[in-house]
Every structure is written in C-alpha cells, then in structure tokens.
VOGU-3710 file (C-alpha; in Angstrom, 3 decimals, decimal comma):
1> xxxxxxxxxx> 14,372/-17,233/15,099  11,901/-18,644/12,077  11,626/-22,051/11,812  11,825/-24,083/8,627  12,204/-28,041/7,657  15,674/-27,591/7,617  18,162/-29,574/5,127  21,797/-29,177/4,740  23,035/-26,097/3,166  26,402/-25,755/1,659
11> xxxxxxxxxx> 28,812/-23,591/3,847  30,755/-22,515/0,345  27,311/-21,091/-1,154  26,965/-17,779/0,202  25,900/-15,389/-2,630  22,414/-14,778/-3,350  22,228/-16,569/-6,722  23,566/-20,034/-5,078  19,630/-20,539/-4,228  19,407/-20,408/-7,878
21> xxxxxxxxxx> 20,863/-24,370/-8,029  17,303/-25,490/-7,075  15,467/-26,918/-10,114  12,005/-26,009/-8,808  12,682/-22,808/-7,445  14,658/-21,626/-10,741  11,668/-22,263/-12,878  9,506/-20,280/-10,436  12,084/-17,864/-10,252  12,064/-17,057/-14,246
31> xxxxxxxxxx> 8,109/-17,328/-14,171  8,155/-14,667/-12,039  10,695/-12,415/-13,991  9,185/-13,068/-17,317  5,559/-12,221/-15,800  7,074/-9,125/-14,466  8,714/-7,886/-17,507  5,072/-8,500/-18,898  3,228/-6,447/-16,600  5,897/-3,581/-16,719
41> xxxxxxxxxx> 5,240/-3,778/-20,381  1,653/-3,515/-20,092  1,945/-0,540/-17,737  3,581/1,628/-20,420  1,324/0,586/-23,339  -1,740/1,056/-21,224  -0,430/4,606/-20,392  -0,412/5,449/-24,062  -3,841/3,840/-24,815  -5,295/5,870/-21,835
51> xxxxxxxxxx> -3,892/8,975/-23,629  -4,854/7,752/-26,982  -8,716/7,700/-25,833  -8,673/10,341/-23,035  -6,109/12,975/-23,939  -5,420/15,047/-21,455  -7,939/13,275/-19,003  -5,506/10,026/-19,165  -4,056/10,445/-15,666  -8,217/10,465/-14,374
61> xxxxxxxxxx> -8,317/7,227/-16,496  -4,920/6,010/-14,844  -5,822/7,366/-11,227  -9,042/4,999/-11,498  -7,519/2,248/-13,186  -5,182/2,103/-10,309  -7,418/2,192/-7,615  -9,473/-0,779/-9,586  -5,981/-2,645/-9,073  -5,841/-1,848/-5,367
71> xxxxxxxxxx> -9,717/-2,936/-4,585  -8,864/-6,387/-6,382  -5,953/-6,838/-4,502  -7,790/-5,791/-1,376  -10,592/-7,756/-1,676  -9,905/-10,529/-4,266  -6,995/-12,277/-2,821  -8,630/-13,889/0,031  -11,502/-14,987/-1,420  -9,799/-16,481/-4,325
81> xxxxxxxxxx> -7,484/-18,326/-1,839  -10,627/-19,598/-0,245  -12,537/-20,551/-3,049  -9,150/-21,936/-4,412  -8,688/-24,603/-1,783  -9,561/-27,675/-3,913  -7,189/-26,988/-6,426  -3,564/-27,510/-6,224  -1,209/-24,538/-6,160  0,393/-24,949/-9,410
91> xxxxxxxxxx> -3,054/-25,769/-11,156  -4,332/-22,557/-9,866  -1,386/-20,138/-11,052  -1,042/-21,925/-13,779  -4,485/-21,032/-14,734  -4,188/-17,214/-13,486  -1,179/-16,513/-15,797  -3,375/-17,686/-18,783  -6,569/-15,779/-17,896  -3,871/-12,705/-17,231
101> xxxxxxxxxx> -2,184/-13,724/-21,005  -5,928/-13,415/-22,142  -6,915/-9,980/-20,866  -3,351/-8,752/-22,285  -4,322/-10,314/-25,534  -7,951/-8,415/-25,389  -6,284/-5,001/-24,736  -5,207/-3,946/-27,761  -8,968/-4,298/-29,491  -10,165/-1,621/-26,443
111> xxxxxxxxxx> -12,008/1,316/-27,742  -13,829/2,766/-24,695  -12,435/3,728/-21,562  -15,192/1,562/-19,155  -13,707/-1,512/-21,235  -10,054/-0,694/-19,645  -11,707/-0,710/-16,375  -13,010/-3,853/-16,727  -10,221/-5,575/-18,272  -7,831/-4,370/-15,192
121> xxxxxxxxxx> -10,553/-5,778/-13,011  -10,174/-9,040/-14,414  -6,530/-8,545/-14,837  -5,677/-7,585/-11,351  -7,827/-10,168/-9,893  -6,127/-13,002/-11,831  -2,781/-11,574/-9,972  -4,489/-11,243/-6,903  -5,114/-14,620/-6,892  -1,691/-15,708/-8,297
131> xxxxxxxxxx> 0,533/-13,893/-6,601  -0,214/-15,188/-2,202  -0,101/-18,388/-3,805  3,523/-17,997/-5,521  4,966/-16,536/-2,316  3,179/-19,360/-0,013  5,054/-22,118/-2,782  8,366/-20,713/-1,972  9,137/-21,452/1,683  7,435/-25,444/0,770
141> xxxxxxxxxx> 10,259/-25,699/-2,352  13,082/-23,969/-0,196  12,737/-25,228/3,785  15,938/-23,561/4,834  15,938/-20,318/6,353  19,138/-18,964/4,741  18,070/-19,877/1,425  14,914/-18,565/1,328  16,211/-15,162/3,230  17,933/-15,364/-0,546
151> xxxxxxxxxx> 14,898/-16,076/-2,552  13,204/-13,008/-1,226  16,007/-10,517/-1,743  16,016/-12,234/-5,410  12,508/-11,987/-5,615  12,941/-8,072/-4,267  15,826/-7,642/-7,256  13,158/-8,961/-9,891  10,782/-6,369/-8,751  13,276/-3,537/-9,107
161> xxxxxxxxxx> 15,079/-4,810/-11,809  11,148/-4,595/-13,721  11,036/-1,193/-12,633  14,253/-0,323/-14,611  14,040/-2,745/-17,355  10,557/-3,070/-18,416  10,504/0,862/-19,706  13,738/0,770/-21,055  12,478/-2,277/-23,246  9,770/-0,371/-24,227
171> xxxxxxxxxx> 11,376/2,538/-25,225  13,475/0,282/-27,342  10,400/-1,546/-29,152  8,296/1,396/-29,635  10,931/2,598/-32,206  9,940/-0,217/-34,249  6,388/-0,917/-33,467  3,222/0,854/-32,264  2,416/0,142/-28,660  -0,507/-2,090/-29,305
181> xxxxxxxxxx> 2,730/-4,755/-29,646  3,949/-4,029/-26,129  0,558/-5,904/-24,988  1,518/-9,066/-27,235  5,019/-8,798/-24,915  2,498/-9,101/-22,181  0,656/-11,515/-23,497  3,829/-13,857/-24,035  5,015/-13,340/-20,823  2,348/-14,610/-18,886
191> xxxxxxxxxx> 2,062/-17,775/-21,365  5,987/-18,441/-20,640  5,084/-18,193/-16,769  2,297/-20,583/-17,271  4,660/-22,961/-18,911  7,484/-22,683/-16,558  5,251/-23,227/-13,542  3,550/-26,570/-15,281  7,123/-27,709/-15,594  7,995/-28,285/-12,147
201> xxxxxxxxxx> 6,053/-30,563/-9,417  5,518/-28,756/-6,293  5,054/-29,819/-2,924  1,840/-30,959/-1,704  0,133/-28,440/0,440  -0,165/-29,883/4,029  -4,353/-29,801/4,859  -5,494/-28,313/7,354  -6,166/-30,062/10,638  -9,533/-29,189/11,281
211> xxxxxxxxxx> -12,228/-28,588/8,299  -13,569/-25,065/8,244  -16,417/-23,233/6,851  -15,904/-21,119/3,826  -16,233/-18,014/5,347  -13,891/-19,091/8,171  -11,329/-20,445/5,161  -11,854/-16,406/3,686  -11,044/-14,550/6,639  -8,483/-16,729/8,536
221> xxxxxxxxxx> -5,935/-14,901/6,954  -7,126/-11,880/8,199  -7,579/-13,131/12,012  -4,177/-14,743/11,779  -2,871/-11,022/11,502  -4,876/-9,537/13,676  -3,826/-11,853/16,535  -0,053/-12,020/15,837  1,819/-9,009/17,416  4,493/-9,282/15,272
231> xxxxxxxxxx> 2,103/-9,518/12,016  0,394/-6,217/13,430  3,484/-4,566/13,191  4,692/-5,376/9,737  1,224/-4,104/8,372  2,715/-0,714/10,158  5,670/-0,908/8,401  3,730/-1,689/5,139  2,028/1,896/5,652  5,319/3,531/6,036
241> xxxxxxxxxx> 5,870/1,874/2,968  3,206/3,293/1,026  3,781/6,787/2,508  7,125/6,936/1,012  5,954/4,938/-2,072  3,395/7,045/-2,823  5,873/10,594/-2,998  7,879/8,855/-5,542  5,512/7,046/-7,708  3,042/9,672/-7,720
251> xxxxxxxxxx> 5,108/13,074/-7,423  8,148/12,601/-9,142  7,158/13,635/-12,682  5,841/16,678/-11,583  8,508/17,274/-8,881  11,278/16,984/-11,456  9,775/18,635/-14,671  8,126/21,306/-12,702  10,067/22,022/-9,919  13,964/21,072/-11,026
261> xxxxxxxxxx> 13,264/21,758/-14,306  14,278/18,265/-15,372  13,167/16,412/-18,758  11,704/12,560/-19,230  15,417/11,758/-19,013  15,159/13,066/-15,579  12,669/11,607/-14,322  13,646/8,058/-15,337  16,734/8,979/-13,673  15,449/9,969/-10,394
271> xxxxxxxxxx> 12,791/6,541/-10,522  16,315/4,309/-11,221  17,987/5,925/-8,029  14,744/4,665/-5,905  15,109/1,621/-7,447  18,388/1,430/-7,135  18,202/1,608/-3,252  16,001/-0,981/-2,718  18,345/-3,319/-4,956  21,070/-2,485/-3,146
281> xxxxxxxxxx> 19,123/-3,463/0,262  17,808/-6,815/-1,195  21,523/-7,441/-2,047  22,778/-6,639/1,147  19,596/-8,087/3,481  20,795/-11,930/3,278  24,300/-11,289/4,921  22,677/-8,746/7,713  20,079/-11,109/8,774  22,023/-13,471/9,501
291> xxxxxxxxxx> 23,140/-11,222/12,540  20,066/-9,230/13,058  16,753/-10,059/13,993  13,850/-9,163/11,150  12,878/-6,255/13,677  16,122/-5,273/14,300  16,143/-4,065/10,498  12,580/-3,587/9,549  11,930/-0,815/12,665  14,729/1,525/11,924
301> xxxxxxxxxx> 14,030/0,872/8,251  10,415/2,423/9,177  11,840/5,296/10,844  14,241/6,311/8,254  11,230/6,237/6,032  9,573/8,768/7,921  12,830/10,945/8,469  13,856/11,257/4,783  10,356/12,593/4,102  10,655/15,190/6,954
311> xxxxxxxxxx> 13,835/16,393/5,744  12,085/16,310/2,065  9,450/18,444/3,112  11,770/20,896/4,799  14,183/21,222/1,857  11,038/21,969/-0,350  9,308/24,722/1,690  12,892/26,439/1,433  13,142/26,063/-2,206  16,454/23,854/-1,333
321> xxxxxxxxxx> 16,334/20,666/-2,817  18,263/20,479/-5,557  18,807/17,638/-8,315  21,647/15,559/-5,891  19,250/15,944/-2,927  16,496/14,435/-4,885  18,333/11,411/-6,252  20,025/11,089/-2,511  16,736/11,117/-0,718  15,201/8,744/-3,605
331> xxxxxxxxxx> 17,653/6,350/-2,858  17,427/6,210/0,846  13,843/5,954/0,310  14,517/2,960/-1,761  16,808/1,180/0,473  14,454/1,633/3,478  11,397/0,501/1,368  13,894/-2,684/0,147  14,889/-3,506/3,846  10,909/-3,968/4,976
341> xxxxxxxxxx> 9,640/-5,552/1,852  12,178/-8,050/1,543  11,959/-9,695/5,049  8,215/-9,792/5,122  8,021/-13,116/3,586  9,982/-14,541/6,453  7,571/-12,819/8,944  4,415/-14,567/7,547  6,014/-17,650/7,058  6,758/-18,398/10,560
351> xxxxxxxxxx> 3,477/-16,904/11,850  1,457/-19,569/10,245  1,091/-23,352/9,765  2,067/-24,823/6,233  -1,847/-25,186/5,351  -2,699/-21,701/6,491  0,266/-20,042/4,631  -1,584/-19,392/1,276  -4,115/-17,427/3,376  -2,088/-15,577/5,648
361> xxxxxxxxxx> -0,038/-14,437/2,499  -3,405/-13,347/0,872  -4,097/-11,302/3,925  -0,631/-9,892/3,357  -1,293/-8,953/-0,255  -4,416/-7,488/0,257  -3,520/-5,578/3,704  -0,573/-4,299/2,489  -1,678/-2,791/-0,889  -5,130/-1,445/0,956
371> xxxxxxxxxx> -2,957/0,982/2,582  -2,256/2,436/-1,163  -6,146/3,570/-1,370  -5,049/6,355/1,517  -1,489/7,479/0,284  -2,095/7,573/-3,588  -4,683/10,171/-3,301  -2,884/11,643/-0,329  -0,023/12,330/-2,074  -1,242/13,395/-5,372
381> xxxxxxxxxx> -4,541/15,648/-4,229  -2,352/17,617/-1,266  0,671/18,155/-3,911  -1,917/19,303/-6,568  -3,646/21,650/-3,419  -1,078/22,820/-1,224  2,381/21,868/-2,836  5,055/19,356/-2,957  6,310/19,881/0,446  3,075/19,790/2,398
391> xxxxxxxxxx> 2,292/16,687/0,557  5,731/15,173/1,642  5,247/16,694/5,583  1,875/14,826/5,499  3,416/11,607/4,302  6,285/11,949/6,634  3,719/12,399/9,633  1,728/9,500/8,395  5,447/7,161/8,123  6,362/8,335/11,556
401> xxxxxxxxxx> 3,466/7,451/13,217  3,279/4,290/11,691  6,920/3,470/12,386  6,138/4,288/16,069  3,434/2,344/16,567  5,063/-0,538/14,814  7,516/-0,595/17,317  4,889/-0,373/20,332  3,286/-3,141/19,044  6,281/-5,651/17,816
411> xxxxxxxxxx> 7,779/-7,368/21,233  11,625/-6,629/21,670  12,078/-9,983/22,925  10,168/-12,735/20,780  10,549/-16,492/20,473  8,346/-18,637/18,194  8,069/-21,488/21,069  5,618/-19,852/23,675  4,177/-21,415/26,380  0,381/-21,194/26,405
421> xxxxxxxxxx> -2,878/-23,057/27,957  -5,285/-24,999/26,174  -9,426/-24,979/28,181  -11,276/-26,653/25,057  -9,796/-29,278/24,011  -10,440/-32,826/24,932  -7,545/-34,748/27,300  -7,327/-37,447/24,683  -6,286/-35,078/21,180  -3,146/-35,785/20,422
431> xxxxxxxxxx> -1,675/-32,123/20,277  -1,866/-32,695/24,249  0,535/-35,537/24,397  3,420/-33,367/26,163  0,997/-31,399/28,098  0,139/-30,946/31,980  -2,559/-29,938/33,624  -3,272/-26,731/35,518  -6,024/-25,482/37,323  -6,830/-23,381/34,157
441> xxxxxxxxxx> -6,433/-26,365/31,287  -3,583/-28,293/29,811  -0,172/-26,433/29,538  2,640/-27,017/27,120  5,416/-25,077/24,945  5,961/-25,598/21,285  6,468/-22,876/17,931  3,240/-20,755/18,251  1,105/-19,798/15,257  -2,735/-18,987/15,629
451> xxxxxxxxxx> -4,845/-21,640/13,930  -8,015/-23,758/14,946  -6,478/-25,015/18,057  -5,094/-21,510/19,217  -7,357/-18,349/18,773  -5,398/-16,125/20,899  -1,830/-14,814/21,604  -0,086/-16,303/25,035  1,489/-12,975/25,670  -2,209/-11,514/25,906
461> xxxxxxxxxx> -3,678/-14,870/27,395  -3,033/-14,546/31,184  -6,019/-14,944/32,483  -7,547/-16,729/29,527  -6,398/-19,780/27,741  -5,306/-19,599/23,806  -8,145/-21,370/22,543  -10,789/-19,969/25,149  -12,902/-16,693/23,643  -15,305/-15,610/25,635
471> xxxxxxxxxx> -15,266/-17,102/29,397  -12,277/-17,824/31,734  -11,260/-21,762/32,447  -14,115/-22,995/34,931  -11,707/-24,194/37,465  -14,229/-26,645/39,166  -16,707/-27,467/36,507  -14,703/-30,258/34,750  -11,613/-31,851/36,809  -8,577/-32,563/35,795
481> xxxxxxxxxx> -7,667/-36,117/34,632  -4,933/-38,119/36,001  -1,736/-37,108/34,576  -0,450/-40,345/33,443  -3,368/-41,626/32,179  -4,442/-38,871/30,099  -0,717/-38,628/28,587  -1,259/-42,676/27,822  -4,724/-42,272/26,563  -3,482/-39,371/24,203
491> xx> -0,649/-41,646/22,741  -2,768/-44,444/22,005
//
C-alpha cells in the first residue's frame, strides 16, 4: 500500500468532491481547471490560425507543432525541474503561468508559420516546467491516501471535461467574435491560474539529504524510473495508452467522415464517447482502489486497450464497424485509459522521497509523452497508406506487447517496506540507527525508494548491497563494528 503522512479522514466524506473542502487544494484545482479551459480554446484557435496561414497544408503545420510539443515535454521538463530547484514551487508555477499568458497574447499577431513553431515551443516548455511541479505539490497538500486518490480522479475529470467543454465554448464564442479573441480567453485563463496559485501557501519542499551535482539533479527522475520495477511497468502501461489515444485523436475525423459518412457533429460525439468513458472510470476508481491494488486495476486496463483495438481492427477489415460499434469501442478505450492515468500519481508519489518528487513527476511527464512521438506518426501514416484497419491492428499489437511486458515487470506481491543492505555508508550514519551487521554490510527494513542512499532495488540485490554499484561487498576488507557500540555512536 502507499504510505502518506496521514491525518484523520472524516468517514462521512466519501464523494470525490469532498476533497475540495481543503482551501489550498481547492485553489490549486481551480487553477488547473481555468488553465485547461484556456488551453482548450487555444487548441481550437491554433487550428484555425494554421488554416489561415497554410490552407490545405494546415495538417502538416499542426503535425509539426504537435511534434514540437512532445519534444518539449520530453526534454524540457527534467531540465527545468533541476534548474528551478532554488525557487519555491509556487514561484515557479506562477512564473510559468505568466509566461504562457504572454505567449497566448502574442499568438494573434503571428503572420508566418515559423512563428507558430517558436511560440508553441515556448508555450509547451513552460507547461513542461509547470505541470510536474503542480503534480508533485498535490500529495504534499493532501497527506491522506484516500483523499489524494480523490484528487487524482478530480484531475482526470478536469482533463476529460476540458476535452468536451472547451470546443463547445469555442463554438459559441466564434458565433460572436473572430478566432483571434479565443487567444484572449487563453491569456485570461493562465493569468487566473497564476492568481489562484499565488493566493495559497504551499508546503515547503523537503530538502534532499545529500547535495547533488546539477547533472545528477537533472537525471534523478529518470534514474528513479529505471531502477523502480513498478515505475518501469507504469511506463509500459503508458505506451498502451499512447497507442489507443493515437488511434482516437489522429484517426477519428477521417474514420467518422470518410468511413462512416458522418459530419463534424458526429466527430464531436465520437470524441465525447471517449471522454465519457474516461470520466466514468475516474468517478468509479476511488471506491475501487479501496479494495484493489493499483496493479490489479492498471494491468487489466492495459490488456483491455489491446483487446478493443484488436476487435476494432477486425471489424474495420471486414467493413462491419458501424456507428454504434465505434461509440462503444471509443467509450471502452476511454474507460481503460482513465483506469491507467488516474492512479499514476499514486505510484509516482509512493516511489520517490518528498524531495525527489518534482524530479520523478518531471520524468513521468516527459517519458509518458515521449511515446506519442512514436504512436502519433504510426497512427496517421499507416491509416493514410495502408488503411484504418491496418493502423488499428498495429496499434493493437503495440498495446498488447506493452501490457504483457508491464505484467511481467511488475511484481505481483509488492510492499513498500523492503529489507536491504548498505555497504558504503559509515557505521555512524544516522540512517543505520536500526540496522544490524551482516557479512555484506548493514541490513535493515523500511519504506524503500531510490535516492542517494539507495541506488539499487532490493529484489535485484541478493548478491549486491543497495548502495553498491560495481563490486560486491568486500567480506574481509572492512570488519563489522561491535553492534551496541555502533548503534550508540550512530544515535549520538
């Protein structure tokens, strides 16, 4: 089970919305909602701007902009987290909101395609710095596991509602104003987000026990991921999500309008089915996760993604996928996607010390979005060259392979408290106050995460202490101190 700094949870507060009684979280959630709404308006406006500038080549412009967005997420997030470690998280988030507002304010004045690329790079780089800091703050604000799970569900709902609400709001606004004014709405959303974040006092970030070099701080989140079995499995779950999401996001328009003969309204309905499925999963998960582990929820959801894509591919090849089948398939894909994305924050929080959470969330943000650099082109190019059925079949294989690899790499029985051995720590180190001497080092058990004191996962350290990186513990080189004297010295 996950471990949090618990405080009493009122048993009568069982609904997802009960978590909003916390003033700090309420302001942060409101900031997320208004920023997402502004982002949704910008998405619609940017599409129209690209069409104005490039005409029939607008899809190429948007595809390039999307690739730039994903590269920013992949590369900028960890770097920004490392460089901003001297700032408070509130200062960082407010600064990034204001930077995003400035970019949105400049977008209506764009006259060349290359200017779109530059502004998108700046905008998404700011988002890549803001989002991990925001995600890492929530578990510190809400110390109780049950309430944090509710907050994750609310966050998932906010993303799903944005995908439904923002296009509808944009359609209403466009009946009265030009699309350039949508960028004004985006600017106001980011400014409002900055004001809401600035209005609360956030918990102070716990300092790292050992000072690290800048390169170590930049790569710490990635090293946590590579060394933690459940995070490696989580990354594979996100590959399955990327395969399903690419099929929906890239191909729905052509699938509905060309294959099924629908119109733009039908496209919106199909995308709404996907969002509705994800919303339903987010609403049900807090209660479900009281009885099941994250693994028991996420692994079946990943196989569901592969199975639904496989059935869809077969129906497409046979020309049997009708309107009802498409809506059902998209709703199932949305529900399975929500079942994977909603508990993600719980796993990251449980797998990093408080001081390393920003780096871990930055790595999660970057690596999970990195899959889309593969699945978006695969979905689009295969559908155009080989047909929708082939695209769905290849993405189904990707999702099934990811689910199978994730199942194999995620231990079926896992506890946060793990026995392990330290070889390099001084016997006087306070961390060893409850340890016992062995012929390989000092052994003890506690909630285990990868950090400067623990380099290796204990499950792989049967012949190697967790803080030894190259050579096994020298059995005769260093004598084991007397146990009572060592413990008394460590506790002084």
